[in-house]
Rosetta silent file (secondary structure, phi, psi, omega in degrees, C-alpha in Angstrom):
SEQUENCE: MYLSTMQQDLISVLTPFKNTADFLPSCIKSIQSQTYTFWELIIVDDNSSDNSYDIVNSYAVKDPRIKLFKNSGAGIISALRLAFENSQGEFITRMDSDDIMAPNKLQTMATDLKIHGKGHIALGLVNYFSDMGDLGNGFQRYETWLNNLTGTGKNFKEIYKECVIPSPCWMVYRTDLTICKAFEPNRYPEDYDLAFRFYKGQLKCIPSNNVLHHWRDYPNRASRTDEHYSKNHFIPLKIRYFLKLDYRSTRPLALWGAGNKGKMVARKLIAKEISFVWLCNNERKIGKHIYGQELHNFEKLRTLNQPQCIITVANPDEQAKITQHLQSLGMKLMVDYYFFC
SCORE:     score description
SCORE:     0.000 S_00000001
   1 L     0.000  135.183  179.314    0.000    0.000    0.000 S_00000001
   2 L   -80.198  148.893 -178.406    1.324    3.448   -0.888 S_00000001
   3 L   -74.361  136.661 -175.278    1.655    6.055    1.830 S_00000001
   4 L   -67.895  -22.792 -178.057   -1.057    8.697    1.788 S_00000001
   5 L   -90.112    3.038 -171.648    1.427   11.490    2.450 S_00000001
   6 H   -57.758  -37.588 -175.095    3.656   10.542   -0.478 S_00000001
   7 H   -64.991   -9.240  178.895    2.470   13.367   -2.741 S_00000001
   8 H   -76.572  -15.503 -173.050    3.999   15.907   -0.351 S_00000001
   9 L  -105.752  119.897 -179.894    7.521   14.970   -1.411 S_00000001
  10 L   -77.778  136.275  174.791    8.930   16.310   -4.646 S_00000001
  11 E  -106.550  126.853  175.371   11.096   13.995   -6.740 S_00000001
  12 E   -99.319  121.919  178.047   13.809   15.573   -8.883 S_00000001
  13 E  -102.383  114.846 -176.985   14.698   13.558  -11.983 S_00000001
  14 E   -97.309  121.919 -174.476   18.139   14.561  -13.284 S_00000001
  15 E  -137.852  105.637  169.660   18.646   13.867  -16.987 S_00000001
  16 E   -80.482  152.506  173.860   21.581   14.918  -19.164 S_00000001
  17 E  -146.499  150.295  176.887   21.177   14.415  -22.896 S_00000001
  18 L  -153.090  112.059  175.276   23.336   14.661  -25.992 S_00000001
  19 L    55.619   46.787  177.665   22.200   13.809  -29.519 S_00000001
  20 L  -118.388   38.474 -176.970   19.426   11.456  -28.444 S_00000001
  21 L   -54.753  -36.088 -177.313   16.679   12.940  -30.594 S_00000001
  22 L   -68.159  -22.114 -172.155   15.432    9.514  -31.635 S_00000001
  23 L  -114.385  -16.535 -175.565   14.774    8.446  -28.044 S_00000001
  24 H   -58.767  -42.116  179.939   13.846   11.591  -26.104 S_00000001
  25 H   -58.198  -45.458 -179.690   10.079   11.504  -26.872 S_00000001
  26 H   -68.298  -34.270  177.277    9.638    7.984  -25.479 S_00000001
  27 H   -63.710  -52.511 -177.269   11.838    8.843  -22.477 S_00000001
  28 H   -64.506  -40.246  178.915    9.916   12.004  -21.580 S_00000001
  29 H   -63.369  -34.635  178.661    6.541   10.387  -22.156 S_00000001
  30 H   -68.043  -28.819  175.775    7.482    7.572  -19.788 S_00000001
  31 H   -75.613  -42.697  178.972    8.184   10.191  -17.104 S_00000001
  32 H   -65.760  -21.332 -178.360    4.950   12.046  -17.800 S_00000001
  33 L   -91.879    7.910 -178.420    3.074    8.736  -17.504 S_00000001
  34 L   -64.392  142.511  175.695    4.288    8.036  -13.977 S_00000001
  35 L   -67.408  -25.437  174.951    1.671    7.084  -11.396 S_00000001
  36 L   -93.644  119.725 -169.950    3.506    9.460   -9.067 S_00000001
  37 L  -104.795   -9.970 -176.410    2.909   12.942  -10.478 S_00000001
  38 L   -91.478   76.723 -179.274    4.731   15.281   -8.081 S_00000001
  39 E  -134.854  163.211  169.140    8.072   15.368   -9.883 S_00000001
  40 E  -129.406  137.248  176.638   10.306   17.801  -11.696 S_00000001
  41 E  -103.310  110.515  176.676   12.477   16.845  -14.645 S_00000001
  42 E   -97.136  103.220 -170.262   15.720   18.806  -14.640 S_00000001
  43 E  -118.276  129.833 -168.856   17.005   18.054  -18.103 S_00000001
  44 E  -122.562  125.003  176.157   20.295   19.408  -19.438 S_00000001
  45 E   -80.627  116.300 -179.852   21.486   19.616  -23.027 S_00000001
  46 L   -95.522   65.844  174.033   25.146   18.609  -23.087 S_00000001
  47 L    61.115   48.983  177.706   26.100   20.394  -26.323 S_00000001
  48 L   -66.351  147.446  176.360   23.898   18.430  -28.712 S_00000001
  49 L  -110.053   -0.627  175.422   24.495   18.875  -32.434 S_00000001
  50 L  -104.035 -159.208 -177.478   21.127   17.432  -33.523 S_00000001
  51 L   -96.328   25.647 -179.811   17.625   18.738  -32.778 S_00000001
  52 H   -57.466  -43.718 -177.989   17.448   17.199  -29.305 S_00000001
  53 H   -59.376  -45.475 -179.167   17.127   20.588  -27.604 S_00000001
  54 H   -63.125  -36.694  178.617   14.143   21.580  -29.742 S_00000001
  55 H   -63.959  -48.241  179.916   12.428   18.276  -29.027 S_00000001
  56 H   -63.686  -41.055 -179.096   12.798   18.694  -25.262 S_00000001
  57 H   -60.922  -34.251  179.690   11.750   22.333  -25.471 S_00000001
  58 H   -64.379  -28.038  175.356    8.520   21.342  -27.223 S_00000001
  59 H   -83.454  -37.953 -175.823    7.626   19.328  -24.109 S_00000001
  60 H   -64.880  -35.628 -178.274    8.930   21.923  -21.636 S_00000001
  61 L   -70.030  -19.036 -178.832    6.716   24.728  -22.956 S_00000001
  62 L  -101.322  -20.449 -175.881    3.645   22.568  -22.329 S_00000001
  63 L  -128.904  106.451 -176.341    4.634   20.975  -19.015 S_00000001
  64 L   -65.816  -11.821  177.672    6.011   23.292  -16.294 S_00000001
  65 L   -75.130  -15.241 -179.856    7.454   20.306  -14.446 S_00000001
  66 E   -96.220  118.312 -176.695   10.088   20.015  -17.202 S_00000001
  67 E  -117.270  112.584 -171.799   12.933   22.473  -16.687 S_00000001
  68 E  -100.121  132.549  178.443   15.378   22.667  -19.578 S_00000001
  69 E  -132.239  162.385  172.641   18.962   23.934  -19.301 S_00000001
  70 E  -112.739  135.284 -179.666   22.062   24.063  -21.470 S_00000001
  71 L   -72.566  121.198  178.126   25.354   22.809  -20.134 S_00000001
  72 L   -79.420  -18.212  175.866   27.872   25.649  -20.027 S_00000001
  73 L   -99.082 -145.174  178.702   30.656   23.110  -19.600 S_00000001
  74 L  -147.787  135.750  176.663   31.148   19.805  -21.357 S_00000001
  75 L   105.466  159.318 -173.114   30.463   16.239  -20.334 S_00000001
  76 H   -67.436  -30.704 -178.678   27.930   14.330  -18.298 S_00000001
  77 H   -67.024  -47.112  179.342   29.429   15.234  -14.909 S_00000001
  78 H   -66.240  -32.497  176.981   29.103   18.983  -15.397 S_00000001
  79 H   -66.639  -40.391  177.548   25.596   18.434  -16.811 S_00000001
  80 H   -67.457  -37.758  176.244   24.619   16.459  -13.707 S_00000001
  81 H   -59.596  -47.292 -179.521   26.074   19.153  -11.456 S_00000001
  82 H   -60.952  -42.469  179.733   23.988   21.783  -13.222 S_00000001
  83 H   -62.930  -45.364 -178.428   20.876   19.626  -12.928 S_00000001
  84 H   -65.393  -40.951  178.987   21.406   18.987   -9.224 S_00000001
  85 H   -60.301  -29.383 -177.185   22.100   22.664   -8.509 S_00000001
  86 L  -101.104    8.976  179.801   18.759   23.580  -10.062 S_00000001
  87 L   -92.481  157.954 -178.027   16.740   20.806   -8.423 S_00000001
  88 L  -126.069   -5.287 -169.449   14.414   21.247   -5.452 S_00000001
  89 L   -69.909  151.493  170.751   13.277   17.718   -4.618 S_00000001
  90 L   -70.556  -34.351  177.776   13.449   15.893   -1.314 S_00000001
  91 E  -110.598  141.991  179.941   14.225   12.797   -3.351 S_00000001
  92 E  -123.136  134.928  173.784   16.805   12.679   -6.150 S_00000001
  93 E  -140.786  163.903  179.424   17.013   10.183   -8.985 S_00000001
  94 E  -114.137  152.999  176.023   18.800    9.958  -12.335 S_00000001
  95 L  -143.678  139.101  174.611   17.428    9.088  -15.743 S_00000001
  96 L   -91.081  140.045 -172.180   19.141    8.436  -19.065 S_00000001
  97 L   -72.141   -7.811  179.308   17.610   10.221  -22.037 S_00000001
  98 L  -108.096    8.254 -176.870   17.566    7.102  -24.190 S_00000001
  99 L  -110.148 -179.576 -177.336   15.781    4.854  -21.675 S_00000001
 100 E  -133.711  133.198  174.905   12.213    4.263  -20.519 S_00000001
 101 E   -84.763  140.872  165.821   10.733    4.268  -17.010 S_00000001
 102 L   -67.031  147.331 -174.537    8.212    1.661  -15.939 S_00000001
 103 L   -55.857  -29.740 -176.852    4.978    3.529  -15.023 S_00000001
 104 L   -99.939   14.559 -173.303    5.334    2.778  -11.295 S_00000001
 105 H   -61.392  -55.663 -176.307    9.049    3.527  -11.019 S_00000001
 106 H   -64.766  -40.815  179.857    8.947    6.820   -9.094 S_00000001
 107 H   -61.471  -45.398 -176.614    6.055    5.706   -6.891 S_00000001
 108 H   -65.809  -46.290 -177.231    7.743    2.452   -5.932 S_00000001
 109 H   -70.181  -39.292  178.275   11.140    3.936   -5.120 S_00000001
 110 H   -64.112  -39.658  177.780    9.717    6.904   -3.211 S_00000001
 111 H   -62.015  -44.546  178.384    7.553    4.549   -1.166 S_00000001
 112 H   -58.945  -42.233  179.913   10.580    2.401   -0.347 S_00000001
 113 H   -67.200  -39.518  179.135   12.519    5.448    0.828 S_00000001
 114 H   -64.361  -37.296 -179.000    9.649    6.692    2.982 S_00000001
 115 H   -70.761  -43.892 -172.947    9.345    3.286    4.634 S_00000001
 116 H   -91.420  -23.644  175.840   13.072    2.751    5.252 S_00000001
 117 L    86.065 -176.708 -179.202   14.139    6.350    5.838 S_00000001
 118 L   -64.055  158.883 -176.962   17.381    8.202    5.286 S_00000001
 119 L    86.185   11.149 -179.528   20.583    6.257    4.899 S_00000001
 120 E  -126.966  157.450  173.812   19.036    4.016    2.246 S_00000001
 121 E  -117.510  124.491  173.564   19.109    3.668   -1.547 S_00000001
 122 E   -85.843  135.639 -177.551   15.941    2.690   -3.376 S_00000001
 123 E  -132.119  174.619  174.627   16.603    0.452   -6.370 S_00000001
 124 L  -152.156  160.761  175.197   14.733   -1.532   -8.992 S_00000001
 125 E   -71.204  153.429 -179.794   15.376   -4.356  -11.397 S_00000001
 126 E  -117.435  152.790  177.908   16.473   -3.374  -14.912 S_00000001
 127 E  -129.657  112.457  175.779   15.532   -4.780  -18.285 S_00000001
 128 E   -75.493  140.225  174.414   17.901   -4.357  -21.218 S_00000001
 129 E  -145.607  160.573  179.949   16.255   -4.048  -24.611 S_00000001
 130 L  -145.426  137.326  174.727   17.331   -3.198  -28.123 S_00000001
 131 L   -80.985   -6.893 -174.140   15.492   -2.070  -31.241 S_00000001
 132 L   -95.574   -3.122 -177.305   18.326   -3.566  -33.282 S_00000001
 133 L   125.341 -152.387 -176.204   17.722   -7.214  -32.400 S_00000001
 134 L   -67.205  147.570  174.614   19.194   -9.553  -29.826 S_00000001
 135 L   -79.902  155.246  174.658   21.365   -8.251  -27.024 S_00000001
 136 L   -72.397  159.140 -179.551   24.917   -9.446  -26.620 S_00000001
 137 H   -61.295  -31.237 -179.352   25.711  -12.012  -23.951 S_00000001
 138 H   -61.879  -44.558  179.781   27.671   -9.396  -22.000 S_00000001
 139 H   -67.717  -39.419  179.976   24.611   -7.200  -21.431 S_00000001
 140 H   -65.990  -39.188  177.394   22.436  -10.188  -20.547 S_00000001
 141 H   -65.512  -41.388  179.736   24.989  -11.427  -18.011 S_00000001
 142 H   -63.915  -43.675  178.395   25.269   -7.971  -16.482 S_00000001
 143 H   -58.754  -47.552 -179.515   21.485   -7.652  -16.218 S_00000001
 144 H   -62.485  -46.498 -179.918   21.177  -11.057  -14.521 S_00000001
 145 H   -61.385  -47.977 -177.545   24.071  -10.368  -12.140 S_00000001
 146 H   -64.716  -44.353 -178.906   22.835   -6.892  -11.232 S_00000001
 147 H   -66.973  -33.598  176.085   19.226   -7.955  -10.730 S_00000001
 148 H   -63.215  -39.928  177.222   20.280  -10.865   -8.509 S_00000001
 149 H   -65.818  -47.448 -177.515   22.118   -8.406   -6.276 S_00000001
 150 H   -63.558  -33.657  179.937   19.235   -5.928   -6.212 S_00000001
 151 H   -63.131  -25.524  179.280   16.756   -8.681   -5.372 S_00000001
 152 H  -106.793  -12.016 -177.703   18.590   -9.296   -2.104 S_00000001
 153 L    75.129   14.804 -178.347   19.833   -5.759   -1.453 S_00000001
 154 L  -102.776   38.123 -175.081   23.405   -7.058   -1.166 S_00000001
 155 H   -56.825  -40.848 -173.976   24.743   -4.960   -4.021 S_00000001
 156 H   -72.503  -10.982  177.802   27.847   -3.773   -2.189 S_00000001
 157 H   -64.070  -21.063 -178.616   29.013   -7.353   -1.586 S_00000001
 158 H  -127.574   31.859 -173.097   30.351   -7.361   -5.140 S_00000001
 159 L   -65.171  -25.267 -179.038   31.171   -3.700   -5.669 S_00000001
 160 L   -82.724   -5.564  176.704   34.726   -4.371   -6.840 S_00000001
 161 L   -78.495  -49.762 -171.261   33.471   -6.554   -9.693 S_00000001
 162 L  -166.735  170.931  179.528   31.442   -3.974  -11.598 S_00000001
 163 L   -64.544  117.093 -173.247   29.113   -1.018  -10.972 S_00000001
 164 L   -93.524   -5.180  177.084   26.510   -2.450   -8.585 S_00000001
 165 L  -113.970  113.191 -179.095   24.135    0.524   -8.660 S_00000001
 166 L   -62.910  121.438 -170.021   22.383    0.933  -12.042 S_00000001
 167 L   -55.061  -35.813  179.829   23.091    4.549  -12.968 S_00000001
 168 L  -101.677   19.165 -177.333   19.536    5.418  -14.107 S_00000001
 169 L  -141.202   58.279  172.587   17.673    3.329  -11.499 S_00000001
 170 E  -141.215  159.225  174.735   18.381    4.586   -8.004 S_00000001
 171 E  -147.496  136.809  178.768   16.767    7.130   -5.683 S_00000001
 172 E  -138.509  163.821  170.542   18.077    8.674   -2.471 S_00000001
 173 E   -65.880  144.914  179.833   17.216   11.453   -0.067 S_00000001
 174 H   -55.578  -42.625 -178.087   18.728   14.752   -1.130 S_00000001
 175 H   -63.557  -37.223  179.167   20.650   15.029    2.133 S_00000001
 176 H   -67.422  -39.904  178.577   22.237   11.599    1.642 S_00000001
 177 H   -64.775  -38.675  178.854   23.356   12.483   -1.878 S_00000001
 178 H   -65.279  -43.153  177.860   24.861   15.724   -0.596 S_00000001
 179 H   -59.387  -36.634  179.702   26.723   13.882    2.174 S_00000001
 180 L   -84.273   11.038  176.011   28.129   11.547   -0.486 S_00000001
 181 L    68.720   20.169  169.750   29.298   14.630   -2.460 S_00000001
 182 L    40.260 -116.873 -176.729   26.753   14.172   -5.246 S_00000001
 183 L  -113.854   29.614 -178.125   28.453   14.932   -8.565 S_00000001
 184 L   -68.980  -48.422 -177.023   31.370   16.946   -7.218 S_00000001
 185 L   -64.544  140.846  179.009   34.284   14.618   -8.098 S_00000001
 186 L   -97.369   60.039 -176.011   35.411   14.859  -11.697 S_00000001
 187 L  -122.464  134.347  176.073   36.041   11.115  -11.979 S_00000001
 188 L  -110.727  154.636   -8.319   34.861    8.685  -14.619 S_00000001
 189 L   -67.998  127.715 -169.545   33.036    6.409  -14.906 S_00000001
 190 H   -65.741  -30.835  179.968   30.916    8.759  -12.812 S_00000001
 191 H   -70.370  -38.913  178.589   28.188    6.216  -12.027 S_00000001
 192 H   -69.876  -39.127  177.983   30.676    3.711  -10.634 S_00000001
 193 H   -62.019  -41.891  178.343   32.432    6.429   -8.645 S_00000001
 194 H   -65.348  -38.538  177.102   29.105    7.458   -7.105 S_00000001
 195 H   -59.394  -41.393  177.437   28.359    3.818   -6.243 S_00000001
 196 H   -64.891  -35.995  179.315   31.650    3.667   -4.359 S_00000001
 197 H   -73.276  -30.990  170.610   30.762    6.864   -2.501 S_00000001
 198 H   -62.778  -42.374  178.337   27.376    5.394   -1.550 S_00000001
 199 H   -63.288  -46.373  178.003   29.315    2.392   -0.246 S_00000001
 200 H   -59.365  -38.862 -179.835   31.739    4.657    1.610 S_00000001
 201 L   -77.887    0.202  176.507   28.778    6.515    3.121 S_00000001
 202 L    60.738   32.548  172.406   27.374    3.191    4.357 S_00000001
 203 L   -70.070  145.771 -177.736   24.036    3.674    2.662 S_00000001
 204 E  -102.302  135.596  179.585   21.934    0.513    2.704 S_00000001
 205 E   -83.176  130.402  177.798   20.384   -0.906   -0.463 S_00000001
 206 E   -86.061  120.960  179.667   16.654   -1.635   -0.277 S_00000001
 207 L   -59.127  146.241  178.032   15.906   -4.996   -1.911 S_00000001
 208 L  -146.599  141.174  175.383   13.561   -4.859   -4.895 S_00000001
 209 L  -121.525   22.122  179.869   11.953   -7.430   -7.160 S_00000001
 210 L  -105.722  127.857  173.434   10.173   -4.902   -9.393 S_00000001
 211 E   -74.835  111.366 -173.645   11.361   -4.190  -12.934 S_00000001
 212 E  -114.109  -12.029 -174.889   11.401   -0.392  -12.872 S_00000001
 213 E  -140.068  134.217  176.965   13.739    0.597  -15.671 S_00000001
 214 E  -107.656  113.042 -169.977   14.060   -0.348  -19.323 S_00000001
 215 E   -98.998  112.918 -174.649   17.669    0.129  -20.386 S_00000001
 216 E   -84.991  134.153  173.161   18.147    0.666  -24.099 S_00000001
 217 L  -111.654  136.742  176.190   21.176   -0.717  -25.915 S_00000001
 218 L  -159.317  161.647 -170.775   22.239    0.600  -29.314 S_00000001
 219 L   -56.701  -33.736 -174.860   25.547    1.038  -31.157 S_00000001
 220 L   -96.568   10.677  178.370   26.079    4.710  -30.263 S_00000001
 221 L   -58.947  141.114 -174.974   25.255    4.450  -26.559 S_00000001
 222 H   -56.757  -37.607 -178.467   27.835    6.345  -24.488 S_00000001
 223 H   -64.939  -18.582  177.693   28.772    3.265  -22.481 S_00000001
 224 H   -92.725  -32.119 -168.924   29.861    1.663  -25.759 S_00000001
 225 H  -110.878  -27.024 -175.850   31.605    4.615  -27.423 S_00000001
 226 L   -79.309  128.150 -178.498   32.845    7.055  -24.759 S_00000001
 227 H   -61.099  -22.857  179.871   36.437    6.372  -23.669 S_00000001
 228 H   -64.811  -18.241 -177.409   35.479    7.328  -20.097 S_00000001
 229 H  -107.584   13.041  176.139   33.575    4.036  -19.833 S_00000001
 230 L   -71.801  154.494 -177.731   36.317    1.773  -21.157 S_00000001
 231 H   -60.913  -22.170  179.818   37.471   -1.012  -18.852 S_00000001
 232 H   -64.206  -21.713  179.554   40.847    0.740  -18.497 S_00000001
 233 H   -86.185  -16.680 -174.697   39.134    3.318  -16.278 S_00000001
 234 H   -75.003  -44.664 -176.612   37.584    0.705  -13.990 S_00000001
 235 H   -60.463  -48.606  178.212   40.734   -0.789  -12.462 S_00000001
 236 H   -57.454  -36.491  179.211   42.202    2.547  -11.246 S_00000001
 237 H   -67.377  -42.663  178.331   38.848    3.378   -9.649 S_00000001
 238 H   -61.964  -46.278  179.525   38.678    0.000   -7.920 S_00000001
 239 H   -61.254  -44.275 -179.025   42.244    0.323   -6.640 S_00000001
 240 H   -54.412  -50.401 -175.439   41.583    3.860   -5.436 S_00000001
 241 H   -78.922  -31.131  175.991   38.610    2.873   -3.292 S_00000001
 242 H   -61.433  -47.769 -178.769   40.023   -0.460   -2.148 S_00000001
 243 H   -65.828  -30.615 -178.554   43.110    1.241   -0.739 S_00000001
 244 H   -81.070  -37.203 -168.741   40.971    3.936    0.854 S_00000001
 245 H  -108.266  -34.681 -169.916   38.158    1.799    2.271 S_00000001
 246 H  -122.655  -20.784 -178.371   39.097   -1.849    2.692 S_00000001
 247 L   -70.404  137.406  176.883   42.863   -2.307    2.516 S_00000001
 248 L  -120.272  110.142 -174.484   44.649   -2.901    5.821 S_00000001
 249 L   -65.037  -17.187  179.423   48.372   -2.154    5.611 S_00000001
 250 L   -81.231   -7.717 -179.291   49.021   -4.297    8.694 S_00000001
 251 L  -111.136  143.526  177.217   47.902   -7.399    6.789 S_00000001
 252 L   -66.345  142.666 -179.054   49.784   -9.041    3.881 S_00000001
 253 E  -107.665  133.051  176.410   48.172   -8.443    0.497 S_00000001
 254 E  -117.367  145.718  175.084   47.899  -11.145   -2.156 S_00000001
 255 E  -118.623  119.505 -176.445   46.963  -10.716   -5.812 S_00000001
 256 E  -108.074  112.356  178.533   45.438  -13.796   -7.446 S_00000001
 257 L   125.652  132.293 -177.685   45.525  -13.836  -11.246 S_00000001
 258 L  -127.527   29.455  172.181   48.114  -12.947  -13.882 S_00000001
 259 L   -82.017 -162.638 -177.394   45.947  -12.183  -16.900 S_00000001
 260 H   -60.322  -43.758 -179.603   45.501   -8.696  -18.353 S_00000001
 261 H   -69.690  -38.604  177.543   43.511   -7.405  -15.371 S_00000001
 262 H   -61.425  -41.300  178.720   45.890   -9.000  -12.907 S_00000001
 263 H   -66.049  -37.538  179.374   48.813   -7.335  -14.609 S_00000001
 264 H   -66.035  -42.668  177.224   47.037   -3.978  -14.571 S_00000001
 265 H   -62.771  -42.513  179.729   46.334   -4.280  -10.845 S_00000001
 266 H   -59.384  -45.093  179.648   49.947   -5.312  -10.255 S_00000001
 267 H   -60.463  -41.367 -179.464   51.248   -2.252  -12.109 S_00000001
 268 H   -65.918  -41.740  179.978   49.013    0.047  -10.055 S_00000001
 269 H   -66.410  -41.779  178.385   50.105   -1.525   -6.768 S_00000001
 270 H   -62.452  -43.147 -179.795   53.776   -1.348   -7.730 S_00000001
 271 H   -61.664  -31.384  179.912   53.392    2.312   -8.742 S_00000001
 272 L   -92.379    5.498  178.863   51.886    3.033   -5.318 S_00000001
 273 L    58.491   40.253  175.929   54.660    1.045   -3.604 S_00000001
 274 L   -96.768  120.181  179.371   52.175   -1.421   -2.127 S_00000001
 275 L   -73.518  142.350  177.646   53.803   -4.776   -1.349 S_00000001
 276 L  -154.652  159.009  173.336   51.927   -7.894   -2.441 S_00000001
 277 E  -104.128  127.340 -174.867   52.364  -11.601   -3.064 S_00000001
 278 E   -97.548  123.220 -176.693   51.379  -12.598   -6.587 S_00000001
 279 E  -114.801  151.271  170.630   49.471  -15.871   -6.902 S_00000001
 280 E  -159.046  164.380  177.040   48.261  -17.923   -9.846 S_00000001
 281 L  -117.619   21.901  175.884   47.192  -21.454  -10.661 S_00000001
 282 L   -95.906  108.542 -175.280   48.728  -21.512  -14.145 S_00000001
 283 L   -57.416  -29.456 -178.413   51.606  -23.979  -14.003 S_00000001
 284 L   -72.345  -20.448 -178.076   53.311  -22.279  -16.968 S_00000001
 285 L  -100.265  -25.308 -176.687   53.546  -18.986  -15.074 S_00000001
 286 L   -59.514  130.578 -178.925   54.408  -20.182  -11.569 S_00000001
 287 L    93.241  -15.457  178.011   58.011  -19.331  -10.715 S_00000001
 288 L   -82.825  167.206  179.124   58.314  -16.728  -13.435 S_00000001
 289 E  -117.529  134.168  174.080   58.755  -13.007  -12.803 S_00000001
 290 E  -128.215  127.773 -176.375   56.561  -10.216  -14.163 S_00000001
 291 L    55.280   29.752  179.295   57.468   -6.586  -13.381 S_00000001
 292 L    80.995    4.985 -178.936   60.086   -8.023  -11.025 S_00000001
 293 E  -106.951  129.770  178.034   57.464   -9.902   -9.016 S_00000001
 294 E   -77.103  139.305  175.403   57.619  -13.692   -8.670 S_00000001
 295 E   -93.566  127.852 -176.077   54.438  -15.633   -9.358 S_00000001
 296 E  -110.396  155.991  169.856   53.659  -18.231   -6.686 S_00000001
 297 E   -60.930  145.266 -176.040   51.376  -21.224   -6.528 S_00000001
 298 H   -61.147  -18.515  178.035   48.089  -20.254   -4.887 S_00000001
 299 H   -66.376  -14.293  176.487   48.942  -22.545   -1.950 S_00000001
 300 H   -58.182  -25.867 -178.638   51.380  -19.816   -0.912 S_00000001
 301 H   -58.605  -31.937 -178.450   48.342  -18.100    0.577 S_00000001
 302 H   -64.157  -23.463 -176.060   48.342  -20.616    3.446 S_00000001
 303 H   -87.276   -7.828 -177.780   51.708  -19.300    4.642 S_00000001
 304 L   -89.846  143.354 -178.329   50.512  -15.709    5.004 S_00000001
 305 L   -90.328  109.959  179.633   49.225  -14.418    8.329 S_00000001
 306 L    50.951   59.383 -177.697   45.664  -13.054    7.969 S_00000001
 307 L   -76.483  159.108  163.857   46.047  -12.045    4.321 S_00000001
 308 E  -107.840  145.879 -173.973   43.770   -9.929    2.182 S_00000001
 309 E  -135.007  126.542  171.867   43.372  -11.138   -1.380 S_00000001
 310 E   -96.210  127.881 -178.944   42.404   -9.371   -4.617 S_00000001
 311 E  -112.331  125.706 -179.056   41.130  -11.805   -7.244 S_00000001
 312 L  -116.799   17.069  177.046   41.282  -10.869  -10.937 S_00000001
 313 L   -81.532  123.046 -172.246   40.297  -14.262  -12.386 S_00000001
 314 L   -91.772  -26.183 -175.668   37.177  -13.692  -14.508 S_00000001
 315 L   -60.977  123.897 -176.479   36.072  -17.236  -15.376 S_00000001
 316 H   -58.990  -39.763  179.782   32.935  -18.029  -13.295 S_00000001
 317 H   -65.090  -41.675  178.149   33.886  -21.677  -12.779 S_00000001
 318 H   -66.921  -37.309  177.455   37.354  -20.698  -11.584 S_00000001
 319 H   -61.113  -38.998  179.546   35.845  -18.035   -9.328 S_00000001
 320 H   -64.920  -41.393  178.310   33.669  -20.689   -7.707 S_00000001
 321 H   -65.590  -41.427  179.089   36.719  -22.901   -7.083 S_00000001
 322 H   -63.154  -43.674  178.727   38.682  -19.940   -5.689 S_00000001
 323 H   -59.122  -45.658  179.516   35.792  -19.025   -3.393 S_00000001
 324 H   -60.614  -41.761  179.835   35.599  -22.581   -2.090 S_00000001
 325 H   -65.198  -45.886 -178.061   39.346  -22.615   -1.442 S_00000001
 326 H   -65.578  -39.129  178.408   39.342  -19.269    0.352 S_00000001
 327 H   -66.905  -30.864  176.997   36.371  -20.223    2.492 S_00000001
 328 H   -66.884  -21.529  176.626   38.158  -23.436    3.450 S_00000001
 329 L   -90.782    3.589  179.603   40.875  -21.167    4.864 S_00000001
 330 L    81.990   15.661 -178.450   38.269  -19.302    6.916 S_00000001
 331 L   -88.124  146.275 -175.878   38.386  -16.201    4.702 S_00000001
 332 L  -117.722  141.425  178.196   35.282  -14.030    4.219 S_00000001
 333 E   -60.995  137.014  177.771   34.115  -12.060    1.199 S_00000001
 334 L    66.523   10.409  171.059   34.601   -8.266    1.494 S_00000001
 335 L  -123.481  -47.665 -176.359   36.661   -8.778    4.643 S_00000001
 336 L  -114.673  -25.740  178.967   39.469  -11.031    3.496 S_00000001
 337 E  -141.697  152.053 -171.272   38.988  -11.375   -0.271 S_00000001
 338 E  -141.540  123.791  176.762   37.640   -9.172   -3.049 S_00000001
 339 E   -85.518  124.660 -179.520   36.714  -10.045   -6.622 S_00000001
 340 L  -100.503    7.374  174.143   37.910   -7.405   -9.059 S_00000001
 341 L  -163.143    0.000    0.000   36.173   -8.935  -12.088 S_00000001
């Protein structure tokens, strides 16, 4: 049952857009069709070169809840800053201009926040779709993984794997977003960085089993084409927050995996002068040296006193075996070991 006082709380929907003329009408209409009607759409043109601005303006002149701005800077972070600065809502959420909201999205998330209170993040399940045909296996795996986390509210248990908070499907109290520094840091990928700051702020994820967001995939989507969202940006962000939030310098650190991601993590740790023991289960690599570091059999972990372990092995079957081995040593996820992929 929805709370009778819900309509008293304004929801600010922050939406940057750039050259999404083909998708903006369906996006805006999905917001206008919400069962929860007390919202404002703060929508910012990030230097579009098509007729996106005119399309949004045609809706804004008819609906005073739509407030259109032009980004004086460049990029999604500055556009989000501008949107947040001009928002008034008690609740803040983000929306991508090429996606579609389920009709009950705002109502459901606002209700969850009212029930659970400040210090929480309202979430929803996501559904990837494409007008171009079948989705790739990567998107389907991500959707399944993300929705499984959201269904239990244990999103932060796997935060070092991938972005655990879907960028266009979260809602928080304005004060909580401000405490977490909103869109102040100029770090990409900005959605993953914000997820880490939610984690740092110890916000709790509210479990959800409702599909609230339809996530469109197409060839020119920013997550596919913008260099800020390449995997090369993910590892530095993970290392940054691991060292700040979970790393304990009094405990030995182990790195498990010597593939491309393992090597990237190793380079970052070496550059920061962080000592580590490098482990692998590839017989051809054991005993060899990479970047001056010897690779050891994974059994070396048994000789370390209360180690922490970063795992960069991506294969799901191997991850399951590694998890079983670490648990047999009494190690706990997000205390003693962390999956980085």
